[in-house]
Each structure stands twice: as C-alpha cells, then as structure tokens.
N, C-alpha and C positions, 0 to 999 in steps of 0.2 A: 691855623688851629680852628678858626670858626667854620671853615669849610669841612674839616674832619667832623666836627660836632654836628653840622647840618646833615652830612651823609650818614653818620652813625644813628642819628635820630630817625631818619627815613628808613634805614634798614631795620631798626628796632620796631618801628610801627608796623612795617610789612611782616616782620616775623611774628609779632603778637597776633596780627589778624589771621595769619595762616596756621598758627599753632592751636590745635583744638584744646589743649590743656589751659590756654589762657584766652578762651573765647570771650567775645564781648557779650554783655547781657543786654538784651533788647529793652529791659525795663530800667536801664540806666538812662534811657532817652526820655526827654520830656514830651516828645511827640514822635510817633511812628508814622511812616508813610507806607501804606500797604497797597500794592497793585495785584489784583487777582485776575488771572487769565484762564477762562474756560475755552476748550476747543469746541464744545457743543454750543451753538448759538441759542439753543432752547434751554439753556441752563436754568433760567428762572422758573419756567413752567415745570421742569423736572423736579426741582427742589421743592417748589410749592406743593406739587402733588404728593411727594414723599412725606412732607411734614403734615399735611392735612389728613393723610390716610394712616398716620402712625408708623410709617416706614422710616427706619433710621438710615436709609441709604444715603451715601455721600457721593459727590461728584469729584473727580480728580481735576486739579487745577495746578497751574504754575503760579507761585506767589513770589513777588519781589518785595522784600521787607527791608526798608532802608538801604536799597541798592544791592542787597544780597539776594540771590535767586534760590528758591527752594522748589524742587520738582516733586511731583506726585503728592501734593498736599491734598488731603481729603476734606471736603467742605460740605456743610449742611446748614440749613436754617435752624435757629434755636429759639427758645422763649415760649411763653404762653400769651399773656396779655400784650406784651411788647411785639410779638409776632402777629397775632390776630388783629391787633389794633392797627398796625401798619398796613396789613393786607386789606382790611376792610376799608381803609381810607384811600387805598390805591397808591400808597407811597412806596418808593423803591428802597428806602432806607430800612431794611429788614435785618434783625440781629443774626449774626453768623457765628459758626463754630468752625475753627480751622484745626485740623489734626495733621501734624507733621508726619512725613513718611518714616517708617521704621529705620532707626540708625542714623537719622538726619534731623535731630530736633532743632527747633528755633534757638538762636544764640542764647546761651544761658542754661540750656538743657531742658527747655520747655516743650512738652509733647503736644499740648493743645493751647490755643488762644480763644478766648470768648470775647466776641465783639458785640457790645450792647449799644442800642440805637437811641439811648436817652429818651425813651418813651415816658410820657407824663413827667418830663423834666425840662421845661423851657430854659432853665438856667444852665443846663448841661454840666452841673458840678456835683449833683447829689451823690452819685456813687463814689467818685474819687474823694470828695470831702469826707464822706462817711468812713471810707477805708482809712484815710489818714488819721482821723480821730480814733478809730477802733484800734489801729496799730499801736497806740500808746498803752493798750491794756491786754490785748490778746493777739495771738498769731493771725495774720491775714495773708491772702494771696497778693502777689505783686500786681500793680495796675498802673496804667498811664493812659494818655490819649492817643488816638490813631485817626488819621485821615485816610479814607478808604476809596479805592477806585476798583470797579469791576469792568473788565474789557474796555478800559480807557474811559469809562463813564464815572464821574465823580458822584459818590453817594453821600458823603458828608463826614462829620465828626462822630466818632464812636469812642466808647470807653473800652480799652483793651485790658483784659484780666487773664492771668494765667489760670489754667484749669487746676482745681484742687486735686492733687495727685501725690504720688510718693516723692516727686521732685520738691513739692512744697513741704510735706510733712517731715521729710528728712532734714530740712533746715532747722526744725524745732524739736524733733523727737528722735528717738533711737530705734532702729530696726523696724521689722514688721511691714513688709510691702503690701500685705493683703488685708490689713486691719482697717480699711477706709470704707465707711458706710455713708451713702448719700441719702438724706431724708427728702425725697422728692416724689410725692405720691402721684399715681395715675388717677386723675380726677374723675374718670369714667369707670373706675373699678367698681365691681359688684362684690359685696361682702360674701365670702364663701360660707356655705352651710356649716353650722357648728361653731362659728367664730363670733366674738363680740364685734360690734360695728366699729367702735373707735372713732377717733376724729383725726383723719389724715395721718401725718407722721408725728404724732404727739408723744410717742414712746409709751403709750398705754399697753398694759398686758392684755393680750387678746386671746390667749390660749397657748397651748404647747405645740400646736401644729404650725409648721412653717408656712402653710398655705394662708394662714391668717395674716401674714406679714408681707406676702408677695404683692407687688404693686404699690407698696407704701415706702419701701426702702430698696436701694440698690447696693449689693455687696460685691466685693472683688473675689470672694472665695465662698463656696457653699458652706464650708465649716463655720463661717461667721454667723450663720443663722442661729445656731444653738446658743452661742455666746450672747447674741443680741436678745434672744427670748429670755434667757436667764437674767440679763440686765433689766429688762422691763419688769420682770417679776420682782427683783430686788427693789426696784424703784417704787413699786406699789406697796410691798409688805415688809421691807427690812431697812428702815431708815438708818438704823445704827450701823449698817454695813456699807453705806453708800460711799464713804471715803476710801474704801478698799477697791472700788470699781469705777469711781467717777472723780474727775477733776472738778471738785465742788466749786472752787473759786472761779474757774474758767466758765462754768455754767452760770454762776451768779453774774459774772461780767457780761455774758451774752444777754441775759435778761435786762441788766441795767442799761446796756448800750441800746438795745431795741426800744426800750421804754423812753429813755432820755431823748433819743433821736427820732422818736415817733416813727419807727420802722415796723409797720404793721404787716408787711408782706414777709412774715418771718414766723418763728415758733410762737410768738406772742399772738399773732393775728388769726383770722378765721381759717385760712388754709394750712396753717401750721407746717411750714416747709422752709426751704432756703437755708439749710444748715447741713453740716456733716458731723459725723462722729468718727474720731480716729482712736482705735484701740492700740495702745503702744505695747512694747515687748513685756511690760509688767502687767498686762491685762487691765489697764486703767483707760477709761474712755474720756476723750477730750472733745467737747463740743467746739466746732469751728463755724464761725459766721461766713455767710456767702450771699452774693447777689443783693447788694445794698442799694440798688438803683432807685428804689421807691422810698428811701428814707426821707425824713423831713416832710411827712404828710403826703407822699405821693400815692399812698394806698389808704383806703378809708374804712375797710370792713374789719371789725374785731369779732363781732357776733352777728349771726344771721338776723336781719331786720333791725339792727341797732348800730347806727353810726356813733362815732365818738367825737368829742371836741378835742382837737389836737392839742391846743394850748394847755388844757387842764386834764390831760390824760393822767389818771392816778398812778402812782408808783405801785399800787396794789389793785390795778384795774381788773385783774383776773378774779379777785375776791368780790369786787363791786358788781361784776357781771356774772358771778357764780360759775366761772369757767373751771369746773372740777375736772374736765378732761385734758388738763395740762399738767401732768404729774411732775415734769422736770421743774416747773415753777412751784406748784402747790405743795409738793412733798418737801422740797428744800425749805420753803418759807414757813413750814410748821416748826422748824428748828429755830429757837430764839436767836442764837448767835448768828446763824446764817442770814436771818431776816435783817438784823441790824447791819451786818456787813454789806448786804445788798443795798440798803439805804445809803450807807457810806460811799459805796461805789457810784451811785447816782449823783451824790453831792460832789464827789471828786471830778467826775466828768463835767459837771456844771461849772465848777470853779476853774478847772484847768483849761477849758476850751471856750466857754460861752460868757462867763461873767467878765472876762478880760478882753473879749472881742477877738480872740485868736481865730475863731472859726470864720469870721467875716473877712479878716485879712487873708486867710488861706483861700477862701472862695474867690476873692477878687484876683489873687495871683493865678488861680486856675483859669478863670475866665479870660484874663489877659493873654494866656498861652494859646487860646484857640479862637479868639475873637475874629481874626481875618478869615479863618476857614469856615466859621459859622455863617459869616456874611455871604459866602459863596454858595451855600446850600440852596437848592430849589426843590419845590414840590415835596416838602417834608412837614413834620408836625407843626413847627413854629417858625416864625420869622425872626430877623435880627432884633426887632424892637421887643419881642417877647423875651428873647435872651437877655437883653439889658434890664428889663423890668423885673423878671422873676426872682432875681437875687433879693429884691426888696419887697415886692408886692405880688399879689395873686394874679395869675394869668388864666384866662379861659382855655380849657382843654377838653373839647367835646362837651358833654352835658355837665361836667363838673370841673370847677376851677382847681388849679394847683397852687397851694399857698406860697407866698413869697417866703424865702428862707429866713430873712431878717425879721420880717413881720411876725412869722410864726414863733421863732426862737426867742425874740424879745419878750413876747407874752408868756411863753412857756417857762423861761428862766425866772421871770417874776413869780410865776406860780410855784415852781419847784423850790425857789429860795425861801418862800414863805410857808412851805408845807411843813407841818409839825413833825412828820416822820423823818425829814431830811435835815436833821440838826447839824450844825458845824462839827467837824471831827475834832475831838480834844485829846483822845488817847494817842500817845506817841512814845517812841523810844528815844530817850535823850542821849544814851551812849550804849555801846556794846563791847564785849570782849570775847575772844575765842582763844582758849588755852589748849594747845594741841599736845597730845602724847602719841605714843606709837600706835595705839589701837582705838583711841577715842578723842573727843573734843569736848571740853567744858565751855558752854556758851552762857554768858551772863549779860543781862540787860538792866539798865536803869530806866524806869518809866516815869511818865508824867501824865496828868489828867485824870487820875483816879482809877488806874488799872487794878482790878482785883483777881484776874486770872490771865494766863498767857500760854500760848503754844508756839513752838518753833516748827516751821515746815522746812525740812532740809532735803537736799538733793545730793546723792552720793555718786551717781553714775553718769551725770551730765546728759540725762535723757528727758529733762523737763517734767519728770514725775517727782513730786515732793511727798515726803512722809511726815505726818504730824507727830509731835512728841510734847507731852505736857511739861511745862516748866514749873519748878517749885518756887514758892515765895521765900525770900530771905527774910527772916524775922527782923522786925523793927526798921525795915527799909522799904523802898519802893522797887527793890531789885527782884529779879527772877533768874533762876539758873536751871540748867539740866545737863546731863551727860549724853552726848550724841555719839553713837557707835561709829568708828571710823573717822574719816576726814571729809566733811561735807564740802562739795565744790561751791555751793551757794545755799542761801537760806533766807527766809523772811519770817515775819511774826504775825500771829493772830492775837489781838489784844481785846480783852473783854472787861467792860466796866459795869456789867449788869444791865443798866438802862441803855447802853450803847456798845458797839463793837466795831472794830475796823482792822484792816491789814496795815502793816508797816514794813517797808515803804507803802504808801498809798496805792501805787501802781502795781504792786505785787500780784501775781508772780511774774509779770512781764519785766518788772524791775526788782532785782534782788540784791542781797549783799554777797559779793563774790570774794572768796578767800584767794589771795595770791599764792 
C-alpha cells in the first residue's frame, strides 16, 4: 500500500506541474533563482545605451527561473536613481525588467517581473517589508527575493515584484482591462504651450487638452485620457462628487502609509510619482501603491531646497510646507471626517506594526532568508557588514547616510504616539445584525465610544467598489440602522464622533464583514 501511495504522489506532482490550469505561482517561493542568458556578448552595452537614450528597446534572452526555462523573454534596464546610481558607481547590479513572451507567462500568469537592486538600502529589506505592511490595508503587487545571474555571472540579491497589470487588478477588482494608469512622469518633459505647469503626476487639473497630460501619465487606451482629465477637474472643483469617482478610503490609506513609513519617493514627495490609478467597471478610481524600495527614509526630498526630519515628519506635512499642488491630499483633508479617518489610519499602522515590534520581527526574518546570498555579492553598493548594521543604525551611502530602520522608527513611533492629532481610536461597533429579505437587507449596529453619525459602505457585485449609505440613529440607544438594497456581499462602517472618526473594522476596506 505504501508503494502505491508513493507512486500515486509522484504521478500527482508530475501532473500538477504539467497541467497549466494548476500552474505553480513563482511568488509562493521565498527565494527565486533566476538565470538570464543573452546570446549577444555585448548585451550590457546595448541595454545601457538604450536606457540612457530613452529607447525602450529590449533584448531577447533565455531565462531559467527556479529550473523552468522560458524562451524569448524580453529584457531591459529599469529605474531612475537606482539605475543611474549603479551605472555611475560602475556596479553590475543594475535593476532589470523581464517581460515574458506572448502566450508563455511566468508561472502564476505574470507577464512582467521587476527586479530592484536594493539601491540606497543596505538592509535589503525596505521594499519587501513595506509591501508586507501595506498589504494589510490596500491591494499590493506580489513580491519576493531573487538571486540573479546573467550569463553565469552572479549579480546578487534583488527584490522581485510582479508588474502592476490586469493580472494584479483582476485579483482585487472586476472587469476593465484598459483602465490602468501609471503615474510616472518624464522628468525631462517640457510643459506644452497653453497648459498649466503642474507638479509631475500630482493629478492637478492642467486644462482640457490631452497634450497637457502627455509625459506625466501612461494609459492603456487613448479613451482613458478624457476620463482622467474629467477626474482631475472633479478633484479640483467638486469635492462633494468625489466618492462617486474615487475610492476615498484607499486614497487616504495611500497617504497614511507613505507618511507613516516615511516613503517620500511617492505621491507625497517632491517627484510625486510611483503610484497607479485603476478605473474599475463602475468608473471608480482606485489608487495603487508601487515601488516602495525607498521607504523608511531612503529618499529625502519633499520640497525643493527643503529636507525634512524623518522621525518628526508631520502627519500634515503638506500643510506645513504649503504643498498646495497635491490635490489628492489637500482636497481630501479639507473634509473633516476624511481628515480624522486619515489620522486614525496612521494610528492603526503604528499600533498594528510598530508599537508591538512586529515590523522588526518581520525584517529579521527577511534578512535571514537572504543573508548567505548577500555575503556572496561583490562590487556592489554595500558589504555584508552594512547589511547587518542598517537594520538598526545608519550606514553611509554616497554623500548621504541611509537611516537604520529600527533607529528611525523607534524615534518616529514615539513622535507619532505623542502627536495630538493621532489620538487612540475609541469609536467601535460592539455588535451588528443583518436581516435579509428578498430584495433588501436591514443592517443594524450597536456602537461604543460616542458615535453620533455612521455610514455603511456596502459591496453588491464583489468588485471591491463600495457604495456609502447613511445609517439612521435608533432613538434612546447607541444603535444605527439602514435599509441596503439587495444583498451585500460584504460591508464595513464609517463612524463619526465629531472630534474623531474612523473605519470599522480598522483595516477596512481590506478587511470587511462578509455575509455567508
């Protein structure tokens, strides 16, 4: 019997590996091994020239990824500071972009892999740690570590991340393959005549001409331009309509994460980039965080000629620095309840990841995964001693040091915990009931902490777009109720106490109440 079981198991494993419907997912691995083979021995010079001249040309390579061979993979160099910093220093560890051949995606259905070279991160954990924290609150691309060889030469440890594409958005949202917009400006762009100058990809309204937005955003379909321009116009002038076109809570989470994690190479920072917008089938835009490799103080510029103190970066730093050209922040925080919800989100991140030391335990596990491979690296940004030190203390990186993650976040959490705007959350739902009928659902909640107004955000179509509905107070109680049309698949609550406001569950809409 044991021999039958052994052979059955072997046959099952071979069948699963050969069956495309049950393909393995490369991101289920804690460490990828990637061998890239170029036929042209001058591959490096060709790709360097293409990148430096703005040519998006790729070279064809054979890629062996965890012992599976992919043919006709298209490869190019990627990045800005991480690319030019490596080239200037003469290092071979340059960030890479791998695009699978048509019809033969990497296992798991991924069309592209982004390989980041841990530039300005001696600890080599910033990006993965930031993604793991962020995943508790908003959708994120999958990521893991990879050790990379090119033509049998070991380049070192990279962070591998799936490209933000329909493969990713379809995991979280419904429909619309064309509604993805990348906010990645051309930094050499000249403002076209008749257009407002704007501030990179800040979502400022620059006029009705598509030319005003070319070079600031990349779209999948030309029809998206008209919708994007309308969105920037509404963002500037029609605050009361924002909930109809914007996932407001996801936008607030993006700002809370960037601020709490001191991720200034983002919408918050000087270059205002490194995010996507996804327009779902209901015409609602969802902001998506991307490229977190310089979180935890890896990038220092917020405003021209004005550095910031990382530990005491204010929750409302855009107001402190008069950054009026950030409408996705400034317009949302003009709304009293949104403002308080944003503060509650920052407090939630602080409590759930930093006050309890969870971030440090996660970072130590990540480092233990790659330590032997970091020690094998040669001729790269940092040595093994820098790798060990930077989790705790600052390490010199060029003309400017990179702060130790523990050193920075210990001081930052002390600052945030004492900040008068980030008061402990007291508004909560003690219990709830959902009474269903054929065409509607009555939702009732019992609240604590002094809630004087409440809204339910409900989802009917399982597409991660939620519709708000005001709940009515039940006289002489702390209860609220409302009649929701149809049968919601999931829902969460927005609680308002006047001087404070927060979501419940605190991690909503990433975590919701799901009806069985």
